[in-house]
Structures are given as structure tokens and as C-alpha cells.
C-alpha positions as CSV (number, residue, x, y, z in Angstrom):
1,L,96.5,56.9,115.0
2,Q,94.8,58.6,117.9
3,K,91.9,60.9,117.2
4,A,94.0,64.0,117.9
5,E,96.7,62.8,115.5
6,I,94.0,62.1,112.8
7,E,92.6,65.6,113.3
8,D,96.1,67.1,113.0
9,L,96.8,65.2,109.8
10,E,93.5,66.2,108.2
11,R,94.1,69.9,109.2
12,T,97.5,69.7,107.5
13,L,96.0,68.1,104.3
14,R,93.4,70.8,104.2
15,F,96.0,73.5,104.8
16,I,97.9,72.4,101.6
17,G,94.8,72.4,99.5
18,G,93.4,68.9,100.0
19,V,89.7,68.2,99.8
20,K,88.3,65.0,101.5
21,S,86.0,63.1,99.2
22,G,84.6,59.9,100.7
23,G,87.5,58.0,102.2
24,S,90.2,59.7,100.1
25,W,91.8,63.1,99.6
26,K,91.9,65.0,96.3
27,F,94.3,67.8,95.4
28,P,94.3,70.3,92.5
29,Y,98.0,69.4,91.9
30,D,100.4,66.6,92.5
31,P,101.1,66.9,96.3
32,T,104.1,64.5,96.4
33,L,106.8,67.1,96.6
34,T,104.8,69.1,99.2
35,L,104.2,66.1,101.4
36,D,107.8,65.2,101.2
37,S,108.7,68.7,102.4
38,I,106.3,68.4,105.3
39,V,107.9,65.1,106.3
40,A,111.4,66.5,105.9
41,L,110.7,69.8,107.7
42,G,108.3,68.5,110.3
43,L,106.2,71.6,110.1
44,I,103.8,73.8,108.1
45,P,103.5,77.6,108.1
46,E,101.7,79.1,111.1
47,V,98.6,80.9,109.9
48,K,98.8,84.3,111.7
49,S,102.5,85.0,111.3
50,H,102.3,84.3,107.6
51,Q,99.0,86.1,107.3
52,F,97.8,83.1,105.3
53,Y,94.1,83.2,104.8
54,P,93.2,81.2,101.6
55,T,91.1,83.1,99.1
56,P,87.6,81.5,98.9
57,A,86.4,80.3,95.5
58,S,83.6,82.9,95.4
59,I,86.2,85.7,95.5
60,A,88.6,84.0,93.1
61,Q,85.8,83.6,90.6
62,Y,84.8,87.2,90.9
63,V,88.4,88.3,90.3
64,A,88.6,86.0,87.3
65,Q,85.5,87.7,85.8
66,I,87.1,91.1,86.3
67,L,90.6,90.3,84.9
68,K,89.3,88.3,81.9
69,C,92.7,86.8,81.2
70,T,93.7,85.6,77.8
71,P,96.3,82.9,77.0
72,T,98.8,85.6,76.0
73,D,98.5,87.7,79.2
74,R,101.4,87.8,81.5
75,V,100.0,87.5,85.1
76,L,101.5,88.3,88.5
77,E,100.3,87.1,91.9
78,P,102.5,88.9,94.5
79,S,101.3,87.0,97.7
80,A,100.4,83.7,96.0
81,G,99.9,81.3,99.0
82,R,98.7,78.0,97.4
83,G,97.5,79.8,94.3
84,D,93.8,79.9,95.3
85,L,93.3,83.4,93.8
86,L,94.5,82.1,90.5
87,A,92.3,79.0,90.3
88,F,89.7,80.4,87.9
89,L,91.9,82.5,85.6
90,D,92.1,81.5,82.0
91,A,95.8,82.0,82.0
92,V,98.6,79.8,80.8
93,P,100.4,78.6,83.9
94,E,103.8,79.2,82.3
95,N,102.8,82.9,81.9
96,V,101.9,83.3,85.6
97,T,104.6,84.6,88.0
98,C,104.0,83.9,91.7
99,V,105.9,85.4,94.6
100,E,105.6,83.6,97.9
101,V,107.6,83.6,101.1
102,S,106.7,80.1,102.2
103,P,108.9,77.3,100.7
104,L,106.1,74.8,101.3
105,F,103.6,76.9,99.3
106,C,106.2,77.4,96.6
107,D,106.3,73.6,96.2
108,I,102.5,73.7,95.6
109,L,102.7,76.5,93.1
110,S,105.5,74.8,91.2
111,A,103.4,71.6,91.1
112,K,100.6,73.7,89.5
113,G,103.0,74.8,86.7
114,Y,103.5,78.4,87.7
115,S,106.8,80.3,87.6
116,V,107.7,80.7,91.3
117,H,109.9,83.0,93.3
118,N,110.5,82.1,96.9
119,K,110.9,85.6,98.3
120,D,109.2,88.3,100.2
121,F,107.3,90.3,97.6
122,I,108.6,93.7,98.6
123,A,112.2,92.4,98.4
124,W,111.5,90.7,95.1
125,S,110.0,93.9,93.6
126,K,113.2,95.8,94.3
127,E,115.1,93.3,92.1
128,S,112.5,92.8,89.3
129,P,111.7,95.4,86.6
130,D,109.1,93.2,85.0
131,C,105.6,94.4,84.2
132,Y,102.5,92.3,83.8
133,D,99.2,92.6,81.8
134,K,97.1,91.3,84.7
135,I,97.8,91.3,88.5
136,A,95.7,89.5,91.1
137,I,96.6,90.2,94.7
138,N,95.2,89.3,98.1
139,P,97.9,91.0,100.3
140,P,98.6,90.6,104.0
141,Y,96.5,93.1,105.9
142,S,98.4,93.5,109.2
143,E,100.7,96.3,110.1
144,G,99.8,98.4,107.1
145,R,101.1,95.8,104.7
146,A,98.0,95.9,102.4
147,K,98.7,99.4,101.4
148,E,102.5,98.8,100.9
149,H,101.9,95.6,98.9
150,T,99.2,97.2,96.7
151,L,101.4,100.2,95.9
152,T,104.4,98.0,95.2
153,A,102.3,95.7,92.9
154,L,101.1,98.7,90.9
155,N,104.7,99.4,89.8
156,H,104.6,96.2,87.9
157,L,101.4,97.0,85.8
158,T,101.8,97.5,82.1
159,E,100.4,100.6,80.4
160,Q,97.1,98.9,79.5
161,G,97.2,96.4,82.4
162,I,94.5,95.7,85.0
163,M,95.1,94.8,88.7
164,A,92.4,93.3,90.9
165,A,93.2,93.6,94.7
166,V,91.2,92.0,97.5
167,L,91.2,94.6,100.2
168,P,89.2,95.5,103.3
169,A,85.9,97.0,102.1
170,G,86.5,100.3,104.0
171,Y,89.7,101.1,102.2
172,K,89.9,104.2,100.0
173,P,92.9,103.5,97.7
174,E,92.1,106.6,95.6
175,E,93.4,108.6,98.5
176,W,96.9,107.2,98.4
177,I,97.6,105.7,94.9
178,G,98.5,109.1,93.4
179,S,97.6,110.6,90.0
180,E,99.3,107.9,88.0
181,F,96.5,105.3,88.7
182,V,92.8,105.2,88.9
183,C,90.8,102.8,91.1
184,A,87.2,101.5,91.2
185,K,85.6,99.5,94.0
186,S,83.5,96.5,93.0
187,D,79.7,96.6,93.7
188,R,79.8,93.4,95.6
189,E,81.3,93.0,99.1
190,F,82.2,89.7,100.7
191,S,81.5,89.2,104.5
192,G,82.8,86.4,106.6
193,E,84.4,84.6,103.7
194,F,87.8,84.3,105.3
195,E,88.0,81.6,108.0
196,D,88.5,82.8,111.6
197,T,88.1,86.4,110.6
198,G,85.1,88.7,110.6
199,I,86.5,91.0,107.9
200,T,84.5,92.3,105.0
201,V,86.4,92.7,101.8
202,A,85.8,94.0,98.3
203,V,87.7,93.7,95.0
204,F,89.3,97.0,93.9
205,V,90.2,97.4,90.3
206,F,93.3,99.5,89.3
207,K,94.5,100.8,86.0
208,R,97.0,103.4,84.9
209,A,95.4,106.8,84.4
């Protein structure tokens, strides 16, 4: 392989969650089906159109501390990507529902043992009446979608449920969530954590009022 081809291959392996260790690659799931899909389709999702910016471990760990999942909790991840936001939750994979628009990422989520719906979250929500004890969401931010996805996700929260949303730090959800919900912003902000973006985010915690 030429140098450019090797770089492209390594970018693809990182994109699907691979970590290079010595001379080999390690994955937090069995990548066989995902790699077969890449070979069959000859492509991977383009980052900006899909608004795919993997959740860094530091933020995922922080969200896990907030949600404090138990094995009996039913969990929803509305914009699941590769499942990075779920990595540190003490949840039973079979009790985790993921909604993801990319078929390739759905392969990854399935390999991790999650229940997966290959759909746009807004469209899926209109068809699903289910509610969940814990919701973890890192929504797409462009074109006002963060607000739309956050409000839609809140509809799926149980009476005693908790939702942790990774949103731009300057957001003020209390101004648009209505009286049915309450919201608190985390003390900690995260700057420069998302690759190729200068955005500063915070974790916002939502409950029913």
C-alpha cells in the first residue's frame, strides 16, 4: 500500500472506533460486520453532513456519573453514533435503545449488544411511545437541531427519569423547555474536546417538574 492509502485505511479504522496498539488494532466490539459493510458499500459516513463528532471519554465518564444507571434502567441514546456516550454507563446492553441514522454505525451498535433502530431520531420518535428511565444525548448542533432533538428526547422520559444532554455551554434550555421540565447546567465545561471544532460544551441535566 502507498502511504496515502495506509493513512486512509487508518483514518477509517479510527472512524469506526479502532485504537492502534503497537502493530495491531483493537476494537471495543467485534468489527467483522462493520468491516464487511465498508467493503460492500465502499464508503463511510462523511463527518460534517452526519454531524458525527464522537463523544470524548472525559464527557462520557461525566455523563455516566450523573445518570448513575442501574442494571434495571431502560436507557435511550437518540443520536447514538458508535455508542461512545454509552461507554461508561453501568447499563445492561439489552436494556439500551439506540437510534442512529447511519447503517454503518448501526452495525457497530448491534455488535456492542444494544437494541438498534436505523432511523432519523425525530422520525423514530413520532412512531415510538416508549419512555425511558435514563436518556443520554449528544445531539447534532447545526441548523437548530440541538434544541429540536433535546425537546423530542424529553418526551421519552419517565416520571422519575433523568436526561443528560451534551449541549453548547451557552445554551439556556430553561427558556424553551416549558413548565413540564426542570434543567440544571453542570459545573464543569469542556473546551476543545471535539476534534476539529472549537466549541465549548456542558452537560445539562433534565427532569420532569
